[in-house]
C-alpha positions as CSV (number, residue, x, y, z in Angstrom):
1,M,-201.7,-47.9,-100.8
2,T,-198.1,-47.2,-99.7
3,T,-195.8,-50.1,-100.1
4,Q,-193.1,-50.9,-97.6
5,T,-190.4,-49.7,-100.0
6,E,-192.1,-46.4,-100.5
7,A,-192.5,-46.0,-96.7
8,T,-188.8,-46.7,-96.2
9,H,-187.8,-44.2,-98.8
10,T,-190.0,-41.6,-97.1
11,D,-188.4,-42.2,-93.8
12,D,-185.0,-41.9,-95.3
13,A,-185.9,-38.6,-96.9
14,E,-187.1,-37.2,-93.5
15,E,-183.9,-38.3,-91.7
16,P,-181.3,-35.6,-91.2
17,R,-178.3,-35.8,-93.6
18,V,-174.7,-36.3,-92.5
19,L,-171.6,-35.3,-94.3
20,L,-169.4,-38.1,-95.5
21,A,-166.0,-37.9,-97.2
22,A,-165.8,-39.5,-100.6
23,E,-163.8,-42.5,-99.2
24,E,-166.6,-43.2,-96.7
25,L,-169.1,-44.0,-99.5
26,L,-167.0,-47.1,-100.4
27,G,-169.3,-50.2,-100.1
28,F,-172.5,-48.3,-101.0
29,S,-174.5,-49.8,-103.8
30,I,-175.6,-47.2,-106.3
31,A,-179.0,-47.7,-107.8
32,G,-179.0,-51.1,-106.3
33,R,-176.6,-52.5,-108.9
34,Y,-173.2,-50.7,-108.8
35,R,-171.0,-51.3,-105.7
36,L,-168.4,-48.6,-105.0
37,E,-165.1,-50.3,-104.3
38,A,-162.3,-47.8,-104.7
39,L,-161.8,-44.0,-105.1
40,V,-160.3,-43.3,-108.5
41,G,-160.3,-39.5,-108.5
42,E,-162.2,-36.2,-107.9
43,G,-163.0,-33.2,-110.0
44,G,-164.9,-30.0,-109.7
45,M,-168.2,-31.5,-110.7
46,G,-167.9,-35.1,-109.4
47,V,-166.2,-38.0,-107.7
48,V,-165.1,-41.1,-109.7
49,Y,-165.1,-44.6,-108.2
50,R,-164.1,-48.0,-109.4
51,S,-167.2,-50.0,-109.1
52,H,-168.4,-53.6,-109.7
53,Q,-171.5,-54.6,-111.5
54,P,-172.5,-58.0,-110.2
55,G,-175.1,-58.6,-112.9
56,L,-172.6,-58.5,-115.7
57,Q,-169.6,-59.4,-113.6
58,R,-167.5,-56.4,-114.8
59,D,-165.8,-53.4,-113.3
60,I,-166.9,-50.0,-114.3
61,A,-166.4,-46.4,-113.3
62,I,-169.1,-44.5,-111.4
63,K,-169.1,-40.7,-111.4
64,L,-171.2,-39.1,-108.7
65,L,-172.2,-35.4,-109.1
66,K,-171.1,-33.5,-106.0
67,P,-173.9,-31.5,-104.5
68,S,-173.4,-27.7,-104.4
69,D,-175.4,-24.8,-103.1
70,V,-173.8,-22.5,-105.6
71,Q,-175.3,-22.6,-109.1
72,G,-176.7,-26.1,-108.3
73,A,-179.1,-26.0,-111.3
74,K,-176.3,-25.1,-113.7
75,R,-174.1,-27.9,-112.4
76,L,-176.8,-30.4,-112.8
77,E,-177.6,-29.2,-116.3
78,R,-173.9,-29.5,-117.3
79,F,-173.7,-33.0,-115.7
80,Q,-176.7,-34.0,-117.7
81,R,-175.2,-32.5,-120.8
82,E,-172.1,-34.6,-120.3
83,I,-174.2,-37.7,-120.2
84,A,-176.1,-36.7,-123.4
85,I,-172.9,-35.8,-125.3
86,I,-170.8,-38.9,-124.4
87,A,-173.8,-41.2,-124.9
88,G,-174.2,-39.9,-128.4
89,L,-170.5,-40.4,-129.3
90,S,-169.0,-43.7,-130.2
91,H,-165.2,-43.9,-130.7
92,P,-162.5,-46.1,-129.3
93,N,-160.6,-43.1,-127.9
94,I,-163.6,-41.7,-126.0
95,V,-164.8,-43.1,-122.7
96,R,-168.1,-44.9,-123.2
97,V,-171.2,-44.4,-121.1
98,F,-173.3,-47.4,-120.0
99,D,-175.9,-45.9,-117.7
100,S,-177.0,-42.8,-115.8
101,G,-179.7,-41.8,-113.3
102,V,-180.4,-40.8,-109.7
103,D,-179.8,-43.0,-106.6
104,D,-183.0,-42.8,-104.6
105,R,-181.4,-43.4,-101.2
106,L,-178.5,-41.0,-101.5
107,G,-180.3,-38.5,-103.8
108,L,-177.2,-38.2,-106.0
109,H,-176.9,-38.2,-109.8
110,F,-174.5,-40.7,-111.3
111,I,-173.0,-41.8,-114.6
112,A,-171.8,-45.4,-115.2
113,M,-168.8,-45.3,-117.5
114,E,-166.1,-47.5,-119.0
115,L,-163.3,-48.1,-116.5
116,V,-159.8,-47.4,-118.0
117,D,-157.0,-49.1,-116.1
118,G,-154.3,-46.5,-116.8
119,V,-153.1,-43.1,-115.6
120,S,-153.9,-39.6,-116.5
121,L,-151.5,-37.8,-118.9
122,D,-151.1,-35.2,-116.2
123,T,-149.6,-37.9,-113.9
124,L,-147.4,-39.1,-116.7
125,I,-145.8,-35.7,-117.5
126,K,-145.9,-34.0,-114.2
127,H,-142.2,-34.6,-113.5
128,H,-141.1,-36.0,-116.9
129,T,-140.6,-35.0,-120.5
130,V,-141.7,-37.4,-123.2
131,K,-139.6,-38.8,-126.1
132,P,-140.8,-37.8,-129.6
133,E,-142.2,-41.2,-130.6
134,L,-144.4,-41.5,-127.5
135,A,-145.4,-37.8,-127.6
136,L,-146.6,-38.1,-131.2
137,E,-148.5,-41.3,-130.5
138,I,-150.4,-39.7,-127.6
139,V,-151.3,-36.6,-129.7
140,Y,-152.2,-38.8,-132.7
141,Q,-154.8,-40.7,-130.6
142,M,-156.1,-37.5,-128.9
143,C,-156.8,-36.1,-132.4
144,A,-158.5,-39.3,-133.3
145,A,-160.9,-38.9,-130.3
146,L,-161.6,-35.3,-131.4
147,T,-162.7,-36.2,-134.9
148,E,-165.9,-37.7,-133.5
149,P,-167.3,-34.7,-131.5
150,H,-166.0,-32.3,-134.2
151,A,-168.0,-34.2,-136.8
152,H,-171.1,-33.5,-134.7
153,N,-170.2,-29.8,-134.2
154,I,-169.3,-30.3,-130.6
155,I,-166.3,-28.5,-129.1
156,H,-164.8,-30.0,-126.0
157,R,-163.3,-26.7,-124.7
158,D,-161.3,-28.3,-121.9
159,I,-158.7,-30.5,-123.5
160,K,-155.8,-30.9,-121.0
161,P,-153.6,-33.7,-119.7
162,E,-156.0,-34.4,-116.8
163,N,-158.7,-35.2,-119.2
164,A,-156.7,-37.8,-121.2
165,L,-156.2,-41.3,-119.8
166,V,-153.3,-43.4,-121.0
167,A,-153.2,-47.2,-120.7
168,V,-151.0,-50.0,-122.0
169,M,-153.2,-52.8,-123.5
170,S,-152.8,-56.5,-123.5
171,D,-151.7,-56.5,-127.2
172,N,-148.7,-54.3,-126.2
173,T,-150.2,-51.2,-127.8
174,L,-151.0,-47.8,-126.2
175,Q,-154.5,-46.5,-125.8
176,V,-155.5,-42.9,-125.1
177,K,-159.0,-42.0,-124.1
178,I,-160.6,-38.5,-123.8
179,L,-163.2,-37.8,-121.0
180,D,-165.0,-35.0,-119.2
181,F,-167.3,-33.3,-121.7
182,G,-168.9,-31.3,-118.8
183,I,-168.4,-27.9,-120.4
184,A,-168.5,-29.0,-124.1
185,Q,-170.3,-26.6,-126.4
186,S,-172.5,-27.7,-129.2
187,H,-173.1,-25.4,-132.2
188,S,-176.4,-27.3,-133.0
189,G,-179.4,-27.3,-130.8
190,D,-179.5,-25.7,-127.4
191,G,-176.0,-26.6,-126.2
192,G,-174.8,-23.0,-126.1
193,R,-177.4,-21.7,-123.7
194,L,-175.4,-22.8,-120.7
195,T,-172.6,-20.3,-121.4
196,T,-173.5,-16.8,-120.4
197,T,-172.1,-14.0,-122.6
198,G,-168.8,-12.8,-121.2
199,V,-168.2,-15.9,-119.1
200,V,-165.0,-17.8,-120.0
201,M,-164.9,-21.5,-119.5
202,G,-161.9,-23.7,-119.5
203,T,-158.4,-24.0,-118.0
204,P,-156.2,-21.0,-118.5
205,R,-152.9,-22.7,-119.4
206,Y,-154.6,-24.6,-122.3
207,M,-157.0,-21.8,-123.3
208,A,-157.0,-20.5,-126.9
209,P,-156.8,-16.7,-127.5
210,E,-160.4,-16.7,-129.0
211,T,-161.7,-18.3,-125.8
212,V,-160.1,-15.6,-123.7
213,Q,-161.5,-12.9,-126.0
214,G,-165.0,-14.4,-126.0
215,K,-165.1,-15.1,-129.7
216,T,-166.9,-17.9,-131.5
217,L,-165.2,-21.2,-130.9
218,T,-164.5,-23.8,-133.5
219,A,-162.7,-27.2,-133.8
220,R,-159.5,-25.3,-134.0
221,T,-160.0,-24.1,-130.4
222,D,-159.5,-27.7,-129.2
223,L,-156.4,-28.1,-131.5
224,Y,-154.8,-25.1,-129.8
225,A,-155.0,-27.0,-126.5
226,V,-153.5,-30.1,-128.3
227,G,-150.5,-27.9,-129.3
228,V,-150.0,-26.7,-125.7
229,I,-149.9,-30.3,-124.5
230,L,-147.4,-31.3,-127.2
231,Y,-145.2,-28.4,-126.3
232,E,-145.5,-29.4,-122.6
233,M,-144.6,-33.0,-123.2
234,F,-141.3,-31.9,-124.8
235,T,-140.3,-29.1,-122.4
236,G,-141.9,-30.0,-119.1
237,R,-143.8,-26.6,-119.0
238,T,-146.6,-24.9,-120.9
239,P,-145.8,-22.1,-123.2
240,F,-147.7,-19.6,-121.1
241,A,-147.8,-19.8,-117.3
242,G,-148.3,-16.4,-115.6
243,T,-148.3,-15.8,-111.9
244,T,-152.1,-15.8,-111.9
245,P,-154.8,-17.5,-114.1
246,V,-155.7,-14.1,-115.5
247,A,-152.1,-13.3,-116.3
248,T,-151.8,-16.6,-118.1
249,M,-154.9,-15.8,-120.2
250,I,-153.6,-12.4,-121.2
251,D,-150.3,-14.1,-122.2
252,H,-152.1,-16.3,-124.7
253,V,-153.4,-13.2,-126.4
254,T,-150.4,-10.9,-126.3
255,K,-147.1,-12.8,-126.0
256,P,-145.4,-14.4,-128.9
257,V,-145.4,-18.2,-128.9
258,P,-142.0,-19.7,-128.0
259,R,-140.6,-22.2,-130.5
260,L,-139.5,-25.7,-129.5
261,D,-136.2,-25.4,-131.4
262,E,-135.4,-22.2,-129.4
263,T,-136.5,-23.5,-126.0
264,I,-134.8,-26.9,-126.3
265,H,-131.0,-26.8,-127.0
266,N,-130.0,-28.7,-130.1
267,F,-133.6,-29.9,-130.8
268,E,-133.3,-32.4,-133.7
269,Y,-136.8,-32.5,-135.0
270,P,-137.6,-29.2,-136.9
271,K,-140.8,-30.7,-138.4
272,I,-142.2,-31.3,-134.9
273,S,-141.3,-27.8,-134.0
274,E,-143.2,-26.5,-137.0
275,L,-146.2,-28.6,-136.1
276,V,-146.3,-27.1,-132.6
277,R,-145.9,-23.6,-134.0
278,S,-148.8,-24.1,-136.4
279,L,-151.1,-25.5,-133.6
280,L,-150.3,-22.5,-131.4
281,E,-151.1,-19.8,-133.9
282,K,-153.0,-16.9,-132.3
283,D,-155.0,-16.5,-135.5
284,E,-157.1,-19.6,-135.6
285,S,-157.4,-19.4,-139.4
286,L,-153.7,-20.2,-139.6
287,R,-154.0,-23.4,-137.6
288,P,-154.7,-26.8,-139.1
289,K,-158.3,-27.1,-140.3
290,S,-159.1,-30.3,-138.4
291,A,-157.9,-33.0,-136.2
292,A,-157.7,-35.3,-139.2
293,E,-155.3,-32.9,-140.8
294,V,-153.1,-33.0,-137.7
295,R,-153.0,-36.8,-137.9
296,E,-151.9,-36.6,-141.5
297,S,-149.0,-34.3,-140.4
298,I,-148.0,-36.7,-137.7
299,D,-147.9,-39.6,-140.2
300,A,-145.6,-37.5,-142.4
301,I,-143.3,-36.6,-139.5
302,R,-143.0,-40.3,-138.6
303,D,-142.1,-41.2,-142.1
304,A,-139.6,-38.4,-142.3
305,Y,-137.7,-39.4,-139.1
306,G,-138.2,-43.2,-139.4
307,F,-140.4,-43.6,-136.3
308,G,-142.0,-47.0,-136.2
309,R,-145.0,-48.4,-134.4
310,L,-144.5,-48.4,-130.6
311,R,-144.8,-51.6,-128.5
312,F,-144.9,-51.9,-124.7
313,T,-144.8,-54.5,-122.1
314,P,-148.3,-55.2,-120.7
315,G,-148.9,-54.4,-117.1
316,D,-148.5,-51.3,-115.0
317,T,-148.7,-48.3,-117.3
318,L,-146.1,-46.1,-115.6
319,T,-143.6,-48.9,-115.5
320,A,-144.3,-49.9,-119.1
321,L,-143.7,-46.3,-120.3
322,S,-140.7,-45.5,-118.1
323,D,-138.2,-46.1,-121.0
324,W,-139.9,-43.3,-122.9
325,L,-139.8,-40.7,-120.2
326,E,-137.0,-38.4,-119.0
327,D,-136.7,-36.2,-115.9
328,A,-138.2,-32.7,-116.5
329,P,-135.8,-29.8,-116.3
330,Q,-135.9,-27.4,-113.4
331,G,-138.5,-24.6,-113.5
332,A,-141.4,-26.7,-114.9
333,S,-144.7,-24.9,-114.8
334,E,-146.9,-25.3,-111.8
335,S,-150.6,-26.2,-112.0
336,Y,-153.1,-23.5,-111.3
337,D,-156.7,-23.8,-110.1
338,E,-159.2,-23.1,-112.9
339,I,-160.9,-19.8,-113.1
340,A,-164.4,-19.2,-111.7
341,G,-167.1,-20.9,-113.7
342,S,-164.9,-23.7,-115.0
343,F,-164.2,-27.2,-113.5
344,D,-161.2,-29.1,-112.3
345,S,-160.1,-32.3,-113.9
346,T,-161.8,-35.6,-113.3
347,L,-158.6,-37.4,-112.1
348,P,-156.3,-35.0,-110.3
349,M,-153.2,-36.6,-108.8
350,D,-150.6,-35.4,-106.3
351,A,-146.8,-35.1,-106.9
352,E,-146.2,-38.8,-106.2
353,G,-148.9,-39.9,-108.6
354,E,-151.4,-40.8,-105.9
355,V,-155.1,-39.9,-106.0
356,R,-155.7,-36.7,-104.1
357,T,-157.3,-37.4,-100.7
358,D,-158.9,-34.1,-99.8
359,S,-162.3,-35.3,-101.1
360,S,-165.3,-33.1,-100.8
361,M,-168.0,-34.0,-98.2
362,I,-171.1,-35.5,-99.6
363,P,-174.5,-35.3,-97.7
364,V,-176.1,-38.7,-97.1
365,P,-179.3,-39.5,-95.2
366,A,-178.4,-40.5,-91.7
367,V,-180.5,-43.6,-91.6
368,V,-178.8,-44.8,-94.8
369,A,-175.4,-44.1,-93.4
370,R,-176.1,-45.9,-90.2
371,R,-177.4,-49.0,-92.0
372,H,-174.4,-49.0,-94.4
373,F,-171.8,-48.7,-91.6
374,K,-173.5,-51.5,-89.7
375,E,-173.6,-53.8,-92.7
376,M,-170.0,-53.1,-93.6
377,G,-168.7,-53.3,-90.0
378,W,-167.1,-49.9,-90.3
379,S,-168.5,-48.2,-87.2
380,N,-165.1,-48.1,-85.5
381,Q,-163.2,-47.1,-88.6
382,M,-165.2,-43.9,-89.5
383,P,-164.7,-41.5,-86.6
384,D,-165.8,-38.4,-88.6
385,A,-168.9,-40.1,-89.8
386,S,-169.6,-41.5,-86.4
387,A,-169.5,-38.0,-84.9
388,E,-171.9,-36.8,-87.6
389,L,-174.2,-39.7,-86.9
390,A,-174.1,-39.1,-83.2
391,Q,-174.9,-35.5,-83.7
392,A,-177.8,-36.4,-86.0
393,E,-179.2,-38.8,-83.4
394,E,-179.0,-36.1,-80.7
395,N,-180.9,-33.7,-82.9
396,T,-183.5,-36.3,-83.9
397,P,-184.8,-38.1,-80.7
398,S,-187.0,-41.2,-81.3
399,P,-190.7,-40.3,-81.3
400,S,-191.6,-43.2,-79.0
401,S,-189.1,-42.2,-76.3
402,T,-189.9,-38.5,-76.2
403,P,-193.1,-38.6,-74.0
404,W,-191.6,-40.9,-71.4
405,F,-188.6,-38.7,-71.1
406,A,-190.8,-35.7,-70.4
407,I,-192.9,-37.6,-67.9
408,G,-189.9,-38.7,-66.0
409,A,-188.5,-35.1,-65.8
410,V,-191.9,-33.8,-64.5
411,V,-192.1,-36.5,-61.9
412,L,-188.6,-35.7,-60.6
413,V,-189.5,-32.0,-60.3
414,L,-192.7,-32.8,-58.4
415,V,-190.9,-35.2,-56.0
416,A,-188.3,-32.6,-55.3
417,A,-190.9,-29.9,-54.6
418,A,-192.8,-32.2,-52.3
419,A,-189.6,-33.1,-50.4
420,W,-188.9,-29.4,-49.9
421,W,-192.3,-28.6,-48.5
422,L,-192.3,-31.6,-46.2
423,R,-188.8,-31.1,-44.9
424,P,-188.6,-31.3,-41.0
425,T,-188.2,-28.2,-38.9
426,S,-186.8,-27.8,-35.4
427,E,-188.8,-26.2,-32.6
428,P,-186.7,-25.9,-29.4
429,V,-188.4,-25.2,-26.1
430,D,-188.2,-21.6,-24.8
431,L,-187.8,-21.7,-20.9
432,A,-188.5,-18.0,-20.5
433,P,-191.1,-17.3,-17.8
434,G,-194.6,-16.8,-19.0
435,H,-194.2,-18.8,-22.2
436,T,-195.7,-22.3,-22.5
437,D,-195.8,-22.6,-26.3
438,A,-192.8,-23.6,-28.4
439,V,-191.3,-20.9,-30.4
440,K,-189.8,-21.7,-33.8
441,T,-186.2,-20.8,-34.4
442,P,-183.9,-21.5,-37.3
443,D,-182.9,-25.1,-37.8
444,P,-179.6,-25.8,-35.9
445,L,-176.7,-27.7,-37.2
446,P,-177.2,-31.5,-36.5
447,S,-174.0,-31.7,-34.5
448,E,-174.8,-28.7,-32.3
449,P,-177.6,-29.3,-29.7
450,V,-179.8,-26.3,-28.7
451,V,-179.2,-25.2,-25.1
452,V,-181.2,-22.5,-23.5
453,A,-179.7,-20.6,-20.6
454,P,-181.5,-21.3,-17.3
455,T,-183.2,-18.7,-15.1
456,V,-183.3,-18.5,-11.4
457,E,-187.1,-18.7,-11.5
458,P,-188.8,-21.9,-12.5
459,A,-191.1,-21.9,-15.4
460,V,-194.8,-21.9,-14.7
461,N,-196.4,-25.3,-14.8
462,D,-193.0,-26.8,-15.4
463,P,-193.3,-30.4,-13.9
464,V,-189.6,-30.6,-13.3
465,A,-189.4,-27.4,-11.2
466,S,-192.8,-27.5,-9.6
467,V,-192.6,-27.5,-5.7
468,D,-194.7,-26.2,-2.8
469,A,-193.9,-22.6,-2.1
470,G,-193.0,-21.6,1.5
471,E,-190.1,-20.5,3.7
472,D,-188.1,-23.7,2.9
473,A,-189.0,-23.5,-0.8
474,A,-185.7,-21.7,-1.8
475,P,-183.4,-24.7,-1.4
476,A,-185.9,-26.9,-3.2
477,V,-186.3,-24.5,-6.1
478,N,-182.6,-24.0,-6.5
479,A,-182.1,-27.8,-6.5
480,A,-184.9,-28.1,-9.1
481,V,-183.3,-25.4,-11.3
482,E,-180.0,-27.1,-11.2
483,K,-181.6,-30.4,-12.1
484,K,-183.4,-28.6,-15.0
485,V,-180.2,-27.1,-16.4
486,E,-178.5,-30.5,-16.3
487,V,-181.4,-32.1,-18.2
488,E,-181.4,-29.3,-20.8
489,R,-177.7,-29.7,-21.5
490,K,-178.4,-33.3,-22.6
491,V,-181.5,-32.6,-24.7
492,V,-181.4,-32.1,-28.4
493,A,-184.2,-30.3,-30.0
494,K,-186.7,-32.6,-31.7
495,P,-188.4,-31.6,-34.9
496,A,-192.0,-30.5,-34.6
497,E,-194.6,-32.6,-36.3
498,P,-196.0,-31.0,-39.5
499,K,-199.3,-29.4,-39.2
500,V,-202.2,-31.5,-40.5
501,E,-203.4,-28.8,-42.9
502,D,-199.9,-28.5,-44.5
503,T,-199.7,-32.2,-45.0
504,V,-203.1,-32.4,-46.7
505,K,-202.2,-29.4,-48.9
506,Q,-199.0,-31.0,-50.1
507,E,-200.7,-34.3,-50.8
508,D,-203.3,-32.5,-52.9
509,E,-200.5,-30.8,-55.0
510,V,-198.8,-34.1,-55.7
511,K,-202.1,-35.7,-56.8
512,K,-202.9,-32.8,-59.1
513,G,-199.4,-33.1,-60.7
514,L,-199.8,-36.8,-61.3
515,E,-203.2,-36.3,-62.9
516,W,-201.7,-33.7,-65.2
517,I,-198.9,-36.1,-66.3
518,N,-201.3,-38.9,-67.0
519,T,-203.7,-36.7,-69.0
520,P,-203.3,-37.6,-72.8
């Protein structure tokens, strides 16, 4: 027996789908328990929303997988891998996962994650350089996050500023969290099967030489990306930034690594310059062995330069960190799109630090969208969606209204045909001698009466011109003819009555048409 809920789900599935921008999904309830309240960011694989969970009275982040016709199965597999990897990791510097599944109404896969009230590192350093104390603290916590996946033989492969969230906590400390394990690679189990031989995954500006060359990746591959980020925080640019993504990848393999103390005039921290150089070694065997070793190096650098623990004013992260930022020099490197097969960041921002608004369109069942807009009272605020819904309604007429529409159209056609067959025709009288029957002529214009020229001889059996013939008949005939002419000038042709057989024929045709319409 089909329940009402199942029937509704079936109807929704059969409805056409309309394309909605990511912002237009605000107000939707995902899986019946997570309400989408604000758009946080968008990446290559998904869209992230600030959501509210009424049951636990908490705000969380919901990541929806964006549908794609290109390599859809691979995208879904990587999305599910991200869920499995993050769910299996537990560390204060890694975003936690609470739930995952598929929303039945929208047909979209989702991840419910911890919501971090901060900014991406990309936003923080897009137009600024970072003072040494803050730069070392950020890298210190990023390495702390990497110790957990590395201990499970998991390589992130896409460490970059966009995948690091920075937030000032209520205890005046800084917290950095790593996210987006969508292209992570595991060296245990079946994790490596998603990467085809010869396919390079990652972001070119943060890509280690062994990644470009297709070699085996290790924990030191992620540490190379950490070195690029540390260099970028000090200089405002990445060490390698070619004119194209491919050129950048080649530079990682072939060009010598620039040193901090050579790039920055009068750089006062040679130990930091040495740490960056070691992280950016092209031979991975020369880099630090682990993230824990990098943390030990940072502790030693802090002690050497007398850097103490950082404390910040709670509140807005950008405002709290403003004293530790400086304007970036001219010529800072520009961001490039990632190469084919890799993914954009989860939280891209524009130059002003605002969330990018060119969100991808997401297909939603029309019946669900209609119900949602009605409940939210957004019908007049969503012109794009309204146009899509109107188009869907045009293409999907109601089953109950279709037969009556067809019947009405047929009736109109039959009435028009009957009116044409039964139209009146004009039959003027022909006064030519020897003719007593009316002769049909083309219908005259209504404003122009039909006048037939008189003859000098009266028509046979014409009551008006009929007189006794004789010697005195001429004056009488002439008078009768003149009278006849005068009468004809005032007469307008009258339509002839339709023949009985024609009328009967047309009535039969109409009856047959009505019987055909009423036939089930």
